[in-house]
C-alpha positions as CSV (number, residue, x, y, z in Angstrom):
1,X,184.3,169.2,78.3
2,X,184.6,166.5,81.0
3,X,184.6,169.0,83.8
4,X,181.4,170.5,82.5
5,X,179.7,167.1,82.4
6,X,180.8,166.3,85.9
7,X,179.4,169.7,87.1
8,X,176.1,168.9,85.4
9,X,176.1,165.6,87.1
10,X,176.7,167.1,90.5
11,X,173.9,169.6,89.8
12,X,171.6,166.7,89.0
13,X,172.6,164.9,92.2
14,X,171.8,168.0,94.1
15,X,168.3,168.0,92.7
16,X,167.8,164.3,93.6
17,X,165.2,163.3,96.3
18,X,166.0,161.1,99.2
19,X,164.3,157.7,98.9
20,X,164.1,157.5,102.7
21,X,162.3,160.9,102.8
22,X,159.9,159.8,100.1
23,X,159.0,156.6,102.0
24,X,158.7,158.5,105.3
25,X,156.0,160.6,103.5
26,X,154.0,157.4,102.8
27,X,154.6,156.2,106.4
28,X,153.1,159.4,107.7
29,X,150.0,158.9,105.5
30,X,149.7,155.3,106.8
31,X,149.9,156.3,110.4
32,X,147.1,159.0,110.1
33,X,144.4,156.3,110.1
34,X,146.1,153.6,112.2
35,X,143.7,151.2,113.9
36,X,144.5,148.7,116.6
37,X,144.0,145.2,115.0
38,X,143.3,143.4,118.3
39,X,141.7,146.2,120.2
40,X,142.5,147.6,123.7
41,X,143.2,145.5,126.8
42,X,139.7,146.3,128.1
43,X,138.2,145.1,124.8
44,X,140.0,141.8,125.1
45,X,138.7,141.3,128.6
46,X,135.2,141.1,127.2
47,X,136.1,138.3,124.8
48,X,135.5,134.6,125.6
49,X,138.3,132.1,125.8
50,X,137.4,130.7,122.4
51,X,137.5,134.2,120.9
52,X,140.9,134.9,122.5
53,X,142.3,131.6,121.2
54,X,141.0,132.4,117.7
55,X,142.9,135.7,117.8
56,X,146.0,134.0,119.1
57,X,145.9,131.5,116.3
58,X,145.5,134.3,113.8
59,X,148.7,135.9,115.1
60,X,150.5,132.6,115.1
61,X,149.6,132.2,111.4
62,X,151.8,135.2,110.6
63,X,155.4,134.8,109.6
64,X,156.4,137.8,111.8
65,X,156.3,136.7,115.5
66,X,158.2,139.7,116.8
67,X,155.7,142.3,115.5
68,X,152.9,140.4,117.3
69,X,154.6,140.1,120.6
70,X,152.8,142.9,122.4
71,X,149.4,141.7,121.0
72,X,150.1,138.2,122.3
73,X,151.0,139.7,125.7
74,X,147.7,141.5,125.9
75,X,145.8,138.4,124.8
76,X,147.6,136.3,127.5
77,X,146.7,138.9,130.2
78,X,143.1,138.9,129.1
79,X,143.0,135.0,129.0
80,X,144.5,134.7,132.5
81,X,141.9,137.1,133.9
82,X,139.2,135.2,132.1
83,X,140.4,132.0,133.6
84,X,140.5,133.6,137.1
85,X,137.0,135.0,136.7
86,X,135.7,131.6,135.6
87,X,137.5,129.9,138.5
88,X,136.1,132.3,141.0
89,X,132.6,132.0,139.5
90,X,132.6,128.2,139.7
91,X,134.1,128.3,143.2
92,X,131.3,130.6,144.4
93,X,128.6,128.3,142.9
94,X,130.4,125.3,144.6
95,X,130.3,127.0,148.0
96,X,126.7,128.2,147.4
97,X,125.7,124.6,147.0
98,X,127.0,123.9,150.5
99,X,130.4,122.5,149.8
100,X,133.7,123.5,151.4
101,X,136.0,125.8,149.5
102,X,139.0,123.6,150.2
103,X,137.3,120.6,148.5
104,X,136.9,122.5,145.2
105,X,138.7,120.9,142.3
106,X,137.7,122.3,139.0
107,X,137.7,120.0,136.0
108,X,140.5,120.5,133.5
109,X,139.4,122.7,130.6
110,X,140.7,121.6,127.2
111,X,140.6,125.2,126.1
112,X,143.2,126.1,128.8
113,X,145.4,123.2,127.7
114,X,145.1,124.4,124.1
115,X,145.8,128.1,125.0
116,X,148.9,127.1,127.1
117,X,150.3,125.1,124.1
118,X,149.6,128.1,121.8
119,X,151.4,130.6,124.1
120,X,154.3,128.2,124.4
121,X,154.4,127.8,120.6
122,X,154.4,131.5,120.1
123,X,157.2,132.1,122.6
124,X,159.2,129.4,121.0
125,X,158.6,130.8,117.5
126,X,159.3,134.3,118.7
127,X,162.6,133.2,120.3
128,X,163.6,131.2,117.2
129,X,162.7,134.2,115.0
130,X,164.7,136.6,117.2
131,X,167.7,134.3,117.1
132,X,167.3,133.8,113.4
133,X,166.9,137.6,112.8
134,X,170.0,138.3,115.0
135,X,172.0,135.6,113.1
136,X,170.8,137.0,109.7
137,X,171.6,140.6,110.8
138,X,175.0,139.5,112.0
139,X,175.6,137.6,108.7
140,X,174.4,140.7,106.8
141,X,176.7,142.9,108.9
142,X,179.6,140.6,108.0
143,X,178.6,140.7,104.4
144,X,178.3,144.5,104.2
145,X,181.5,145.0,106.1
146,X,183.2,142.7,103.6
147,X,181.6,144.8,100.8
148,X,183.0,148.0,102.4
149,X,186.5,146.4,102.6
150,X,186.2,145.2,98.9
151,X,185.3,148.8,97.9
152,X,188.3,150.1,99.9
153,X,190.5,147.5,98.1
154,X,188.9,148.5,94.8
155,X,190.1,152.1,95.3
156,X,193.7,150.8,95.7
157,X,193.5,148.6,92.6
158,X,195.0,149.6,89.2
159,X,192.6,147.5,87.1
160,X,191.3,149.0,83.9
161,X,188.3,151.2,84.2
162,X,185.7,148.8,82.7
163,X,186.8,145.9,85.0
164,X,186.8,148.2,88.0
165,X,183.4,149.6,87.2
166,X,181.9,146.2,86.6
167,X,183.2,145.0,90.0
168,X,181.8,148.2,91.5
169,X,178.4,147.6,90.1
170,X,178.5,144.0,91.4
171,X,179.3,145.2,94.9
172,X,176.4,147.7,94.7
173,X,174.0,145.0,93.7
174,X,175.3,142.8,96.5
175,X,174.9,145.6,99.0
176,X,171.3,146.2,97.9
177,X,170.5,142.5,98.0
178,X,171.9,142.2,101.6
179,X,169.2,142.6,104.3
180,X,169.1,144.6,107.5
181,X,171.9,144.8,110.0
182,X,171.8,145.5,113.8
183,X,170.5,149.0,114.4
184,X,173.5,150.2,116.2
185,X,175.7,149.4,113.2
186,X,173.5,151.0,110.5
187,X,174.7,154.6,110.7
188,X,178.5,154.0,110.6
189,X,178.2,151.2,108.1
190,X,176.2,153.4,105.7
191,X,178.5,156.4,106.1
192,X,181.5,154.3,105.3
193,X,179.8,152.8,102.3
194,X,178.6,156.1,100.9
195,X,182.0,157.7,101.5
196,X,183.7,154.9,99.6
197,X,181.2,155.0,96.7
198,X,181.8,158.8,96.4
199,X,185.6,158.2,96.5
200,X,185.2,155.6,93.8
201,X,183.5,158.1,91.5
202,X,186.1,160.7,92.3
203,X,189.0,158.3,91.8
204,X,188.2,157.1,88.4
205,X,186.7,160.5,87.2
206,X,183.6,158.6,86.0
207,X,181.9,160.2,83.0
208,X,178.3,161.3,82.6
209,X,177.8,158.2,80.5
210,X,178.9,155.9,83.3
211,X,176.8,157.8,85.8
212,X,173.9,157.4,83.4
213,X,174.5,153.7,83.4
214,X,174.3,153.7,87.2
215,X,171.2,155.8,87.1
216,X,169.7,153.4,84.5
217,X,170.3,150.6,87.0
218,X,168.6,152.6,89.7
219,X,165.8,153.4,87.3
220,X,165.3,149.7,86.6
221,X,165.2,148.9,90.3
222,X,162.6,151.6,91.1
223,X,160.5,150.5,88.0
224,X,160.5,147.0,89.4
225,X,159.3,148.3,92.8
226,X,156.6,150.3,91.1
227,X,155.4,147.2,89.2
228,X,155.3,145.2,92.4
229,X,153.4,148.0,94.1
230,X,150.9,148.1,91.2
231,X,150.3,144.4,91.6
232,X,149.7,144.8,95.3
233,X,146.7,147.0,94.6
234,X,144.9,143.9,93.3
235,X,145.9,141.8,96.3
236,X,142.6,140.5,97.9
237,X,144.1,140.4,101.4
238,X,144.4,143.9,102.8
239,X,146.7,142.7,105.6
240,X,149.0,140.9,103.1
241,X,149.0,144.0,100.9
242,X,150.0,146.3,103.8
243,X,152.7,143.9,105.0
244,X,154.2,143.5,101.5
245,X,154.1,147.3,100.9
246,X,156.2,147.8,104.0
247,X,158.9,145.5,102.5
248,X,158.7,147.4,99.2
249,X,159.2,150.7,101.1
250,X,162.3,149.3,102.8
251,X,163.6,148.3,99.4
252,X,162.8,151.8,98.1
253,X,164.9,153.3,100.9
254,X,167.8,151.0,100.0
255,X,167.8,151.9,96.3
256,X,170.1,154.7,95.2
257,X,168.8,158.1,94.5
258,X,167.9,159.5,91.0
259,X,167.7,163.0,89.7
260,X,164.5,164.8,90.5
261,X,163.4,164.7,86.8
262,X,163.7,160.9,86.8
263,X,162.7,160.3,90.4
264,X,159.5,162.3,90.6
265,X,157.4,160.3,88.0
266,X,158.5,157.0,89.5
267,X,157.8,158.3,93.0
268,X,154.4,159.5,92.0
269,X,153.6,156.1,90.5
270,X,154.9,154.3,93.6
271,X,153.0,156.7,95.8
272,X,149.8,156.3,93.7
273,X,149.9,152.5,94.2
274,X,150.6,153.0,97.9
275,X,147.7,155.5,98.2
276,X,145.3,153.1,96.7
277,X,146.2,150.5,99.2
278,X,145.9,153.0,102.0
279,X,142.6,154.1,100.6
280,X,141.4,150.6,100.9
281,X,142.7,150.7,104.5
282,X,140.7,153.9,105.1
283,X,137.5,152.3,103.8
284,X,138.1,149.3,106.0
285,X,138.7,151.6,109.0
286,X,135.5,153.5,108.2
287,X,133.5,150.2,108.2
288,X,135.2,149.1,111.4
289,X,134.2,152.4,113.0
290,X,130.6,151.9,112.0
291,X,130.7,148.4,113.4
292,X,132.3,149.7,116.6
293,X,129.4,152.1,117.1
294,X,126.9,149.4,116.4
295,X,128.7,147.2,119.0
296,X,128.5,150.0,121.5
297,X,124.7,150.3,121.1
298,X,124.3,146.5,121.4
299,X,126.4,146.4,124.6
300,X,124.5,149.3,126.1
301,X,121.3,147.2,125.8
302,X,123.1,144.3,127.6
303,X,124.2,146.8,130.3
304,X,120.5,147.6,130.9
305,X,119.5,144.0,131.0
306,X,122.3,143.2,133.5
307,X,121.4,146.2,135.7
308,X,117.8,144.9,136.0
309,X,118.9,141.5,137.1
310,X,119.8,142.6,140.6
311,X,116.1,143.3,141.2
312,X,115.0,139.8,140.2
313,X,113.2,137.6,142.8
314,X,115.9,135.6,144.4
315,X,114.1,134.1,147.4
316,X,115.0,130.5,146.7
317,X,118.0,128.5,145.4
318,X,116.0,127.7,142.2
319,X,115.2,131.3,141.5
320,X,118.8,132.3,142.2
321,X,120.0,129.6,139.8
322,X,117.6,130.9,137.1
323,X,118.8,134.5,137.6
324,X,122.4,133.3,137.5
325,X,121.7,131.5,134.2
326,X,120.2,134.7,132.8
327,X,123.3,136.6,133.9
328,X,125.6,134.0,132.3
329,X,123.5,134.2,129.1
330,X,123.9,138.0,129.0
331,X,127.7,137.5,129.5
332,X,127.9,135.1,126.7
333,X,126.0,137.6,124.4
334,X,128.5,140.3,125.5
335,X,131.5,138.2,124.5
336,X,130.1,137.6,121.0
337,X,129.9,141.3,120.4
338,X,133.1,142.9,119.0
339,X,135.0,145.9,120.1
340,X,133.7,149.4,120.7
341,X,135.2,152.8,119.8
342,X,138.1,153.9,121.9
343,X,136.3,157.2,122.4
344,X,134.0,155.3,124.8
345,X,137.0,155.3,127.1
346,X,135.9,151.9,128.4
347,X,132.8,153.4,130.0
348,X,130.5,150.7,128.6
349,X,132.7,148.0,130.0
350,X,132.9,149.7,133.4
351,X,129.1,150.0,133.4
352,X,128.7,146.3,132.5
353,X,131.3,145.2,135.2
354,X,129.4,147.2,137.8
355,X,126.1,145.7,136.8
356,X,127.6,142.2,137.1
357,X,129.1,143.1,140.5
358,X,125.8,144.5,141.8
359,X,124.0,141.3,140.6
360,X,126.6,139.1,142.2
361,X,126.3,141.1,145.5
362,X,122.5,140.4,145.5
363,X,123.1,136.7,144.8
364,X,125.7,136.6,147.6
365,X,123.3,138.2,150.1
366,X,120.7,135.5,149.5
367,X,123.3,132.7,149.9
368,X,124.6,134.3,153.1
369,X,121.1,134.0,154.6
370,X,120.8,130.5,153.3
371,X,124.0,129.4,154.9
372,X,122.7,130.6,158.3
373,X,119.5,128.7,157.8
374,X,121.5,125.6,156.7
375,X,123.5,125.8,159.9
376,X,120.3,125.9,162.1
377,X,118.8,123.0,160.2
378,X,122.0,121.1,160.5
379,X,121.9,121.4,164.3
380,X,118.3,120.2,164.4
381,X,119.3,117.1,162.3
382,X,122.3,116.4,164.5
383,X,119.9,116.4,167.6
384,X,117.6,113.9,165.8
385,X,120.6,111.7,165.0
386,X,121.6,111.7,168.7
387,X,118.1,110.7,169.7
388,X,117.9,108.0,167.1
389,X,121.3,106.6,168.1
390,X,120.3,106.5,171.8
391,X,117.3,104.2,170.8
392,X,119.0,101.9,168.3
393,X,119.8,99.2,170.9
394,X,116.3,99.3,172.5
395,X,114.3,96.1,172.7
396,X,111.0,97.8,173.4
397,X,110.0,97.2,169.9
398,X,106.5,98.7,169.8
399,X,107.2,102.0,171.7
400,X,110.6,102.6,170.2
401,X,109.3,102.0,166.7
402,X,106.6,104.6,167.3
403,X,109.2,107.0,168.6
404,X,111.5,106.5,165.7
405,X,108.6,107.0,163.2
406,X,107.9,110.4,164.9
407,X,111.6,111.3,164.6
408,X,111.4,110.4,160.9
409,X,108.4,112.7,160.5
410,X,110.3,115.5,162.3
411,X,113.3,115.0,159.9
412,X,111.1,115.5,156.9
413,X,109.8,118.8,158.3
414,X,113.3,120.2,158.8
415,X,114.5,122.3,155.9
416,X,117.5,121.7,153.7
417,X,121.2,121.7,154.9
418,X,124.4,122.3,152.9
419,X,124.9,119.8,150.2
420,X,128.1,118.6,151.8
421,X,126.2,117.8,155.0
422,X,123.0,116.5,153.5
423,X,124.0,112.9,152.6
424,X,126.3,112.3,155.6
425,X,123.6,113.5,158.0
426,X,120.9,111.3,156.4
427,X,123.3,108.3,156.3
428,X,123.9,108.8,160.1
429,X,120.2,109.1,160.9
430,X,119.2,106.2,158.7
431,X,121.9,104.0,160.1
432,X,120.5,104.4,163.6
433,X,116.9,103.7,162.5
434,X,117.9,100.8,160.3
435,X,119.9,99.2,163.1
436,X,116.8,99.2,165.4
437,X,114.4,98.0,162.7
438,X,116.7,95.3,161.5
439,X,117.1,94.0,165.0
440,X,113.3,94.2,165.5
441,X,112.7,92.4,162.2
442,X,115.3,89.8,163.0
443,X,113.6,88.9,166.3
444,X,110.1,89.0,164.7
445,X,111.4,86.7,162.0
446,X,112.8,84.3,164.6
447,X,109.5,84.3,166.5
448,X,107.6,83.8,163.3
449,X,109.7,80.8,162.5
450,X,109.1,79.3,165.9
451,X,105.4,79.9,165.6
452,X,105.3,78.2,162.2
453,X,107.1,75.2,163.7
454,X,104.4,75.1,166.4
455,X,101.7,75.1,163.6
456,X,103.2,71.8,162.3
457,X,103.3,70.4,165.9
458,X,99.6,71.3,166.5
459,X,98.5,70.0,163.2
460,X,100.1,66.7,164.1
461,X,98.3,66.7,167.5
462,X,94.9,67.4,165.8
463,X,95.6,64.5,163.5
464,X,96.5,62.3,166.5
465,X,93.3,63.3,168.3
466,X,91.2,62.6,165.3
467,X,92.7,59.1,165.1
468,X,92.1,58.5,168.9
469,X,89.4,56.0,169.8
470,X,87.8,55.5,173.3
471,X,89.5,53.0,175.6
472,X,87.8,50.2,177.6
473,X,86.9,52.6,180.4
474,X,85.5,56.1,180.4
475,X,88.0,57.4,183.0
476,X,90.9,55.9,181.0
477,X,89.6,57.5,177.8
478,X,89.3,60.9,179.5
479,X,92.9,60.4,181.0
480,X,94.1,59.8,177.5
481,X,92.4,62.9,176.2
482,X,94.0,64.9,179.0
483,X,97.4,63.7,177.9
484,X,96.7,65.0,174.4
485,X,95.4,68.3,175.8
486,X,98.6,68.6,177.9
487,X,100.6,67.9,174.7
488,X,98.6,70.6,173.0
489,X,99.1,73.1,175.8
490,X,102.9,72.5,175.7
491,X,103.1,73.0,171.9
492,X,103.4,76.8,172.3
493,X,101.9,79.7,170.5
494,X,101.2,79.9,166.8
495,X,100.6,82.9,164.4
496,X,97.3,84.7,164.9
497,X,96.3,83.9,161.4
498,X,96.6,80.1,162.2
499,X,95.3,80.2,165.8
500,X,91.5,80.2,165.0
501,X,91.9,77.4,162.5
502,X,93.9,75.2,164.9
503,X,91.7,75.8,167.9
504,X,88.6,75.1,165.9
505,X,90.2,71.9,164.6
506,X,91.3,70.8,168.0
507,X,88.0,71.7,169.6
508,X,86.1,69.8,166.9
509,X,88.4,66.8,167.3
510,X,87.9,67.0,171.1
511,X,84.1,67.1,170.6
512,X,84.2,64.2,168.3
513,X,86.2,62.1,170.7
514,X,84.0,63.0,173.7
515,X,80.9,62.1,171.6
516,X,82.4,58.7,171.0
517,X,83.1,58.3,174.7
518,X,79.6,59.3,175.6
519,X,78.2,56.8,173.2
520,X,80.3,54.1,174.7
521,X,79.7,55.2,178.3
522,X,76.4,57.0,178.6
523,X,76.3,56.8,182.4
524,X,79.3,59.1,182.6
525,X,77.9,62.6,183.5
526,X,81.0,64.9,183.4
527,X,82.4,63.9,180.1
528,X,82.2,67.4,178.7
529,X,83.8,69.1,181.7
530,X,87.3,68.3,180.3
531,X,86.2,70.0,177.0
532,X,85.7,73.3,178.8
533,X,88.9,73.0,180.8
534,X,90.7,72.9,177.5
535,X,88.7,75.8,176.0
536,X,89.5,78.0,179.0
537,X,93.2,77.9,178.0
538,X,92.7,80.4,175.1
539,X,90.6,83.5,174.5
540,X,88.8,82.0,171.5
541,X,87.7,79.1,173.7
542,X,86.5,81.5,176.4
543,X,84.5,83.4,173.8
544,X,83.0,80.1,172.6
545,X,82.1,79.1,176.2
546,X,80.4,82.4,176.7
547,X,78.4,81.9,173.5
548,X,77.4,78.4,174.6
549,X,76.4,79.7,178.0
550,X,74.3,82.5,176.6
551,X,72.7,80.0,174.1
552,X,71.8,77.5,176.9
553,X,70.4,80.3,179.1
554,X,68.3,81.5,176.2
555,X,67.1,78.0,175.5
556,X,66.2,77.4,179.2
557,X,64.3,80.7,179.3
558,X,62.2,79.7,176.3
559,X,61.5,76.2,177.7
560,X,60.5,77.7,181.0
561,X,58.0,79.9,179.2
562,X,56.8,76.9,177.2
563,X,56.3,74.8,180.5
564,X,54.3,77.6,182.1
565,X,52.1,77.9,179.1
566,X,51.5,74.1,179.1
567,X,50.6,74.2,182.8
568,X,48.1,77.0,182.2
569,X,46.5,75.1,179.4
570,X,46.0,72.0,181.6
571,X,43.8,74.1,183.8
572,X,41.1,74.2,181.2
573,X,40.7,70.4,181.3
574,X,39.3,70.4,184.8
575,X,39.7,67.4,187.3
576,X,38.1,64.8,185.1
577,X,39.8,61.5,185.3
578,X,38.2,60.1,182.2
579,X,40.5,59.3,179.5
580,X,41.3,62.3,177.4
581,X,43.8,61.8,174.6
582,X,44.5,65.6,174.3
583,X,45.1,65.8,178.0
584,X,47.5,62.9,177.8
585,X,49.3,64.6,175.0
586,X,49.7,67.8,177.0
587,X,50.9,65.9,180.0
588,X,53.5,64.0,178.1
589,X,54.7,67.2,176.3
590,X,55.0,69.0,179.7
591,X,57.0,66.1,181.1
592,X,59.4,66.2,178.1
593,X,59.9,69.9,178.5
594,X,60.6,69.6,182.2
595,X,63.1,66.7,181.6
596,X,64.9,68.8,178.9
597,X,65.0,71.7,181.4
598,X,66.7,69.4,184.0
599,X,69.2,68.2,181.4
600,X,70.0,71.8,180.2
601,X,70.4,73.1,183.7
602,X,72.7,70.3,184.5
603,X,74.7,71.1,181.3
604,X,74.7,74.8,182.3
605,X,76.3,73.8,185.6
606,X,79.0,72.1,183.7
607,X,79.8,75.2,181.6
608,X,82.3,77.4,183.6
609,X,81.7,81.1,184.1
610,X,84.1,83.3,182.1
């Protein structure tokens, strides 16, 4: 009877289905619709630094660093290329603005600092996890080797059947609970384990009932796995559900086999839960594919816009800047759009890169011409600097000032130079001009101060002359006036704005004094000659002399005419000697006019010719 039961048991074992084969079937289903989570390397190149950092942070949030190692490598390559492109772009703008390439020092980007820290964190976590996994696997290997040795000892023991079987079950549970071991040890270790398990069954001639107990344990294990798989169907996070399902599949592989009759329903249940999860994955993949095609259409539009940019008007730095800002705007839009289908074979990206390259070539062509123009303008400004520097020590204030003003006007007419040369050239030119004008202003200021000091001196001389009274003799009085005039002449020049006032004041004071002398000494005939001698010392006095001369001449002319008219009128009176009051009046008037003419002609002789 026992032999028959054992044969039935062996028949049932023959009908059992490998748990590993069953899980492989699920794996094949999962791989049919596999989708790259982070996209291709070309896709990553189109992302901004912020987007790449977000993906890196997402990978760092996972507990499994080893599975994300390749993805992180691709992200790092894309980030490094992004940094290099950004560096090259900023360098080109720096040089286009006229600066030297060796002077370029880009500002530290906080994103680069953050990315560097995240990559270091990942590498550290990956290394820690690898070491931890290796340690756990070595610990598991030691544990499983110990289990194999305990099974081997169990075969040698003479314990009673129940005690041996209980220990056997405990060892089986411990084996299943122990995790993975190094790959190179799996095959031999499992063969030894399965061999010893089989020997145990053979050694103790276990009955169908005991085998049924073992199957029951296996049945409980697989039921638990099915329940866990059923719960995963409700898991909101698809990624978490897929990750957890893979762990359940590994556990399914580790669980002992059952007969086909028992295994099939459980497997169908486990597979049904798995299929639902993978169905969700298929739906997600379908949505992703739709989005990928929408992204491809959006990127094609950006390609067209970028291609048109190379034909923009770029005839000035301002227009080039505007075109570059448009290009940067299109690039920013591109980076915000997600991945495209792999079937595109990166054609869209290649088209966009070519359009950017063509635009940059057009931009570079303009700036190459501009650099040539800058060089020519620089030479012109250097020449003007040399001319200005040759004049900066000149003391020919008027002519040099005019020349420098002309040079300044020429400077304004010269076009722009490179930014690095603009301020130094202007500083050099302005320094030479400022040196001359500061020297000129300093001398003018010194002269002005001297002239102002002379104003005070001459005001004092005018006050002195106003207070002067005639002396006891006309000649002495005139000698005293001459002293004052000599003092006046030695006082020096004054500002033009004060010259008229002072000359008028001095002339008036001189007239006043001479009038006093004339009153005191009426017999003196040449009193006013000294007045004209003083007036001849300055242009204003000369102009005044000329006016007085013209006025006297005009007055003499009028009096001559009046005398002639009076003489003509006397002819009407005849030669009568009788008293005639009217005739006497005419005769007296004629005598007065003639006397005035004598006086005026005498005065005219005193007035010098100018």
